[in-house]
C-alpha positions in Angstrom: -10.7 42.7 98.4 -7.0 42.5 97.7 -4.5 44.9 99.6 -2.9 47.5 97.2 0.9 45.9 97.2 3.7 47.0 95.2 5.1 45.3 91.4 8.7 45.3 91.5 10.4 47.0 88.7 14.0 45.6 87.6 15.6 47.5 85.5 19.4 46.7 86.2 21.1 44.9 83.2 23.1 42.1 84.7 20.7 41.8 87.8 20.4 38.6 89.6 16.7 37.2 91.8 17.1 34.8 94.4 15.3 33.5 97.0 16.7 33.8 101.3 14.1 32.1 103.4 10.8 34.3 102.8 12.2 37.4 101.1 13.3 38.1 97.2 17.0 39.4 97.2 18.6 41.3 94.0 22.0 41.4 93.2 24.2 43.2 91.0 28.0 41.7 90.4 27.7 39.8 93.6 26.4 42.9 95.9 23.0 42.9 97.1 21.0 45.8 96.4 17.7 45.6 97.3 15.7 42.7 100.0 12.1 42.1 99.8 9.9 40.2 102.0 7.4 37.8 99.6 4.3 39.5 101.3 5.6 43.1 100.0 5.3 42.5 96.8 2.6 41.5 94.4 4.3 41.0 91.5 8.2 40.9 89.5 8.5 42.8 86.1 11.9 41.9 85.0 13.8 44.6 81.8 16.1 43.3 79.5 19.1 41.5 81.2 18.0 40.3 84.4 17.9 36.6 85.2 15.9 34.6 88.4 16.9 31.5 90.7 14.7 28.6 89.6 14.1 28.9 93.4 12.8 32.1 93.5 10.7 31.3 90.1 9.0 28.5 92.1 8.6 30.2 95.2 7.1 33.6 93.3 4.3 30.8 91.9 3.4 29.5 95.0 2.9 33.1 96.6 0.9 34.1 93.7 3.3 36.6 92.7 3.5 37.1 88.8 6.9 37.4 87.0 7.1 38.9 83.7 10.2 39.2 81.1 10.0 42.2 78.7 12.9 43.2 76.2 14.9 46.2 77.9 12.2 48.5 75.9 9.5 47.0 77.1 8.5 44.4 74.8 6.8 41.2 76.5 8.5 38.2 76.2 7.4 36.0 79.2 5.2 34.9 82.3 5.9 32.8 84.8 2.7 31.5 86.7 2.2 28.8 89.2 -0.9 26.4 89.3 -4.3 27.4 87.9 -6.2 29.5 90.7 -9.8 29.3 91.0 -12.9 27.0 90.7 -12.6 25.1 87.3 -16.5 25.4 86.9 -15.6 29.3 86.7 -13.3 28.4 83.6 -15.3 26.1 82.0 -18.0 28.6 81.8 -15.3 31.2 80.8 -14.9 28.9 77.9 -18.1 28.0 76.7 -19.4 31.9 76.8 -16.4 32.8 74.7 -17.4 30.2 72.5 -20.9 31.3 72.5 -21.0 34.6 70.2 -24.0 35.8 71.3 -22.8 35.6 75.1 -19.1 36.8 74.1 -20.9 39.9 72.4 -22.7 40.8 75.5 -19.4 40.8 77.3 -17.7 42.6 74.3 -20.6 45.4 74.0 -20.2 46.3 77.8 -16.6 46.9 77.6 -16.5 48.7 74.4 -19.0 51.1 76.0 -17.0 51.7 78.8 -14.0 52.0 76.3 -16.0 54.4 74.0 -17.5 56.3 77.2 -13.9 56.9 79.2 -12.3 58.2 75.8 -15.1 60.6 75.4 -14.6 61.6 79.2 -11.1 62.4 78.6 -11.5 64.4 75.6 -14.7 66.3 77.5 -12.7 67.4 80.1 -9.6 68.2 78.3 -11.9 70.7 75.9 -13.6 72.2 79.3 -9.9 72.9 80.8 -8.6 74.2 77.4 -11.3 74.7 74.5 -10.8 72.7 71.1 -13.2 72.1 68.2 -11.2 69.3 67.0 -12.1 67.9 70.7 -15.4 68.9 70.9 -15.9 67.6 67.2 -14.4 63.9 68.4 -16.7 63.8 71.3 -19.5 64.3 69.3 -18.3 61.1 67.0 -17.7 59.2 69.9 -21.6 60.2 71.3 -22.4 58.3 67.9 -20.4 55.7 68.4 -21.8 55.3 71.6 -25.7 55.0 70.3 -24.8 53.0 67.9 -22.5 50.2 70.1 -25.7 50.2 72.4 -27.9 49.1 69.4 -25.3 46.7 68.3 -25.7 42.8 69.0 -23.2 41.5 66.8 -19.5 40.8 67.9 -17.6 41.2 64.2 -19.4 44.5 64.0 -18.8 45.5 67.4 -15.0 44.7 66.4 -15.7 47.0 63.6 -17.3 50.1 65.8 -14.5 49.7 68.5 -12.2 50.0 65.8 -13.6 53.7 64.2 -14.2 54.8 67.8 -10.1 54.5 68.0 -9.4 56.0 65.1 -12.2 59.1 66.3 -9.8 59.4 69.5 -6.7 59.5 68.3 -7.5 61.3 65.5 -7.9 64.0 68.4 -5.3 62.7 70.6 -2.5 65.7 69.4 -4.7 68.0 71.3 -4.2 66.3 74.3 -0.6 67.2 74.7 0.0 70.5 75.7 3.8 71.0 76.5 6.6 69.9 74.1 4.8 69.4 71.1 8.3 69.7 69.2 9.3 66.2 71.2 5.6 64.7 71.2 3.6 65.8 68.9 1.0 62.7 67.6 0.3 62.1 64.3 -1.3 58.6 64.6 -1.0 55.1 66.6 2.1 53.2 65.5 2.9 49.8 67.9 6.1 47.1 66.7 7.9 49.1 66.9 6.3 52.9 68.0 7.6 55.4 65.1 7.7 58.6 67.6 8.1 59.6 71.2 4.7 59.4 72.2 4.2 56.0 70.7 6.6 54.5 72.3 5.2 55.9 75.8 1.9 54.9 75.1 3.3 51.6 74.4 5.3 51.0 77.4 2.5 51.9 79.7 -0.1 49.8 78.1 2.7 47.1 78.3 2.1 47.4 82.6 -1.1 47.9 82.2 -1.4 44.8 80.8 1.1 43.2 83.4 -1.8 43.6 85.7 -4.8 43.1 84.0 -2.9 39.3 83.7 -2.2 39.1 87.3 -6.0 40.4 88.5 -7.9 37.5 86.3 -5.3 34.6 87.4 -5.8 35.8 91.0 -9.5 36.2 90.3 -9.4 32.2 88.7 -10.1 33.6 84.9 -8.0 32.6 82.1 -6.2 35.6 80.8 -5.7 33.9 77.0 -9.3 33.7 76.7 -11.0 36.8 75.5 -14.4 37.7 74.4 -14.0 40.5 72.6 -10.4 39.6 71.4 -10.2 35.8 69.8 -8.2 33.1 70.3 -4.5 33.5 69.3 -1.3 31.8 70.4 0.7 33.8 72.5 -1.9 36.5 73.0 -3.7 37.3 76.5 -6.9 37.8 74.9 -8.5 38.5 78.2 -6.1 40.6 79.6 -7.1 42.5 76.2 -10.1 42.8 76.9 -10.4 44.4 79.9 -7.6 46.7 79.8 -9.7 48.7 77.3 -11.8 50.0 79.5 -8.6 51.2 81.3 -6.4 52.6 79.1 -7.8 56.0 78.7 -8.1 56.3 82.7 -5.1 54.8 83.6 -3.1 54.4 80.6 -3.4 57.1 78.4 -3.7 59.9 80.9 -1.1 59.1 82.6 1.3 59.4 79.6 0.4 62.7 78.9 0.4 64.0 82.1 4.0 62.9 81.7 4.1 65.0 78.6 2.5 67.9 79.9 4.6 68.3 83.2 7.3 67.8 81.7 8.4 64.7 84.1 9.6 63.3 80.4 11.6 64.9 77.8 12.7 64.2 74.2 16.4 63.6 75.0 15.0 60.7 76.5 14.1 58.9 73.5 16.2 57.3 70.9 15.5 56.2 67.3 16.8 52.6 66.4 18.2 51.6 63.1 14.5 49.9 62.3 13.5 53.1 63.0 11.6 52.1 65.9 11.5 54.8 68.9 13.0 53.5 72.2 13.1 55.2 75.7 16.5 55.0 77.6 16.9 53.9 81.4 16.4 57.0 82.8 13.1 58.2 81.1 12.1 54.3 81.8 12.7 54.6 85.6 10.6 58.1 85.6 7.6 56.3 83.8 7.8 53.3 86.3 8.2 55.6 89.7 5.2 57.5 88.2 3.6 54.6 87.8 3.1 53.2 91.1 2.5 56.8 92.4 -0.8 56.9 89.7 -1.5 53.6 91.1 -2.3 54.7 95.0 -4.1 57.8 93.8 -7.7 56.9 94.6 -10.8 57.1 92.7 -14.3 56.4 92.9 -16.0 52.7 91.5 -19.2 53.7 89.7 -20.5 50.0 90.1 -19.2 49.9 94.3 -20.0 53.3 95.0 -16.8 53.8 97.0 -13.5 55.4 96.5 -10.5 52.6 95.7 -6.9 53.1 95.0 -6.2 53.0 91.0 -4.5 50.2 91.3 -7.1 47.4 92.4 -9.5 48.5 89.5 -8.2 45.8 87.5 -8.3 43.4 90.7 -12.0 44.7 91.2 -13.1 44.4 87.4 -12.0 40.9 87.6 -13.9 40.0 90.2 -17.0 41.6 88.5 -16.1 39.6 86.0 -15.9 36.5 87.5 -18.9 37.4 89.8 -21.3 37.9 86.4 -19.8 34.2 84.6 -21.1 32.5 88.2 -24.2 33.6 87.9 -23.9 36.7 90.7 -24.8 39.4 88.5 -26.7 39.8 86.0 -24.6 41.4 83.4 -20.8 42.6 83.6 -20.4 46.0 85.4 -17.8 47.6 83.2 -15.6 50.3 84.6 -17.2 53.9 83.3 -15.0 56.9 84.8 -17.0 59.6 85.9 
C-alpha cells in the first residue's frame, strides 16, 4: 500500500523550483519560501508562470514524483514522466485488452456501473437530508440506467448509456446546491471554457483528480494514455479518464458542493473573461487546494478491500486492482462503489 503523502501545489507567479541535495526548494524573487524533502512529496503541480530547474525535473523523474504544469486557471499543459514503471508484460496486456472490443467493454462496463451507482448514491443521500422530487426522479432514472448497463455488452452502446446517465445526474445537480444560489446556480455542464461559477469549480477539482489518477496508474505500471471506455486520442490520458469516472461523484463533486454549501468559496472569487469563460481568482484557488488536501486525508471504507483507507489512496488502490486484474490475479476488475 502506498503511503499517503502530499502534493505540492505552486500557485505563486514567478516562483522557481530547484534541487538542493535531497530537497525541493521554492524561491520567489530569489528569496527561499519553502524547503521540502523529496520523500515527503508524491507530486508537484505548477500553476501559471512557474519554472523548474532541469536538475529538479530529472530528480523528480528518478524518485517517481509526478510533475504537472497547468495554466494559471487550471487547464492542463504538460506532465513530466520518468522511465516507465512496471513490468512490460503488464502494459502489453493492457494494450491487448484495449484493442479487443469485447475485453474493453467488460472493463468499461464495470467502471460505468460504479459511476452511475455512485452518482445515484450522491442524489439519494442528499434527498434523505433535503427531500426533493427532482432528486428522487433522477435517482429512479439512474436505477434504470444501471439495469440497462448491466445487460449491455457492446462498447459503443455503453458509451451512449454513460452519456444518458450523465445528463440525468446533472439535470438534478442544481438541487444539490443549498446555499449561494444567486452565485452558484447550475444549468448544464460546460467546459472549455466553463460558463459559470460552479462549472469553473467542478473543472478545477476534476483537474486535481486527473493528476492523482494519472500518477496512480504510472506508479502501478499502467499506461495512463490507453483506456478502455475512452479510446485513444493524441494528448488525452484515456485510462486516467476511465478511472476518474467512478471517482468523480464521490471525490470531486461532493467536495465542490461542500465548498459552496459551507460558503468556503464565494461568488466574488470568480470573474468572467472577455471570451465568456469563468475563472477563479488566486485566493479561491488556494482555498480549494487546501480543502482538496484535507479531503484526501479523510478515511472511507473500501468496498472490495473491506478496510478503511484515506480518500487520497483510492486512485492508487483502484490502479493496483486494475493491474492485478490484467495480470490474471483477479477474475474481474472491482470498481469502486461508494456505500
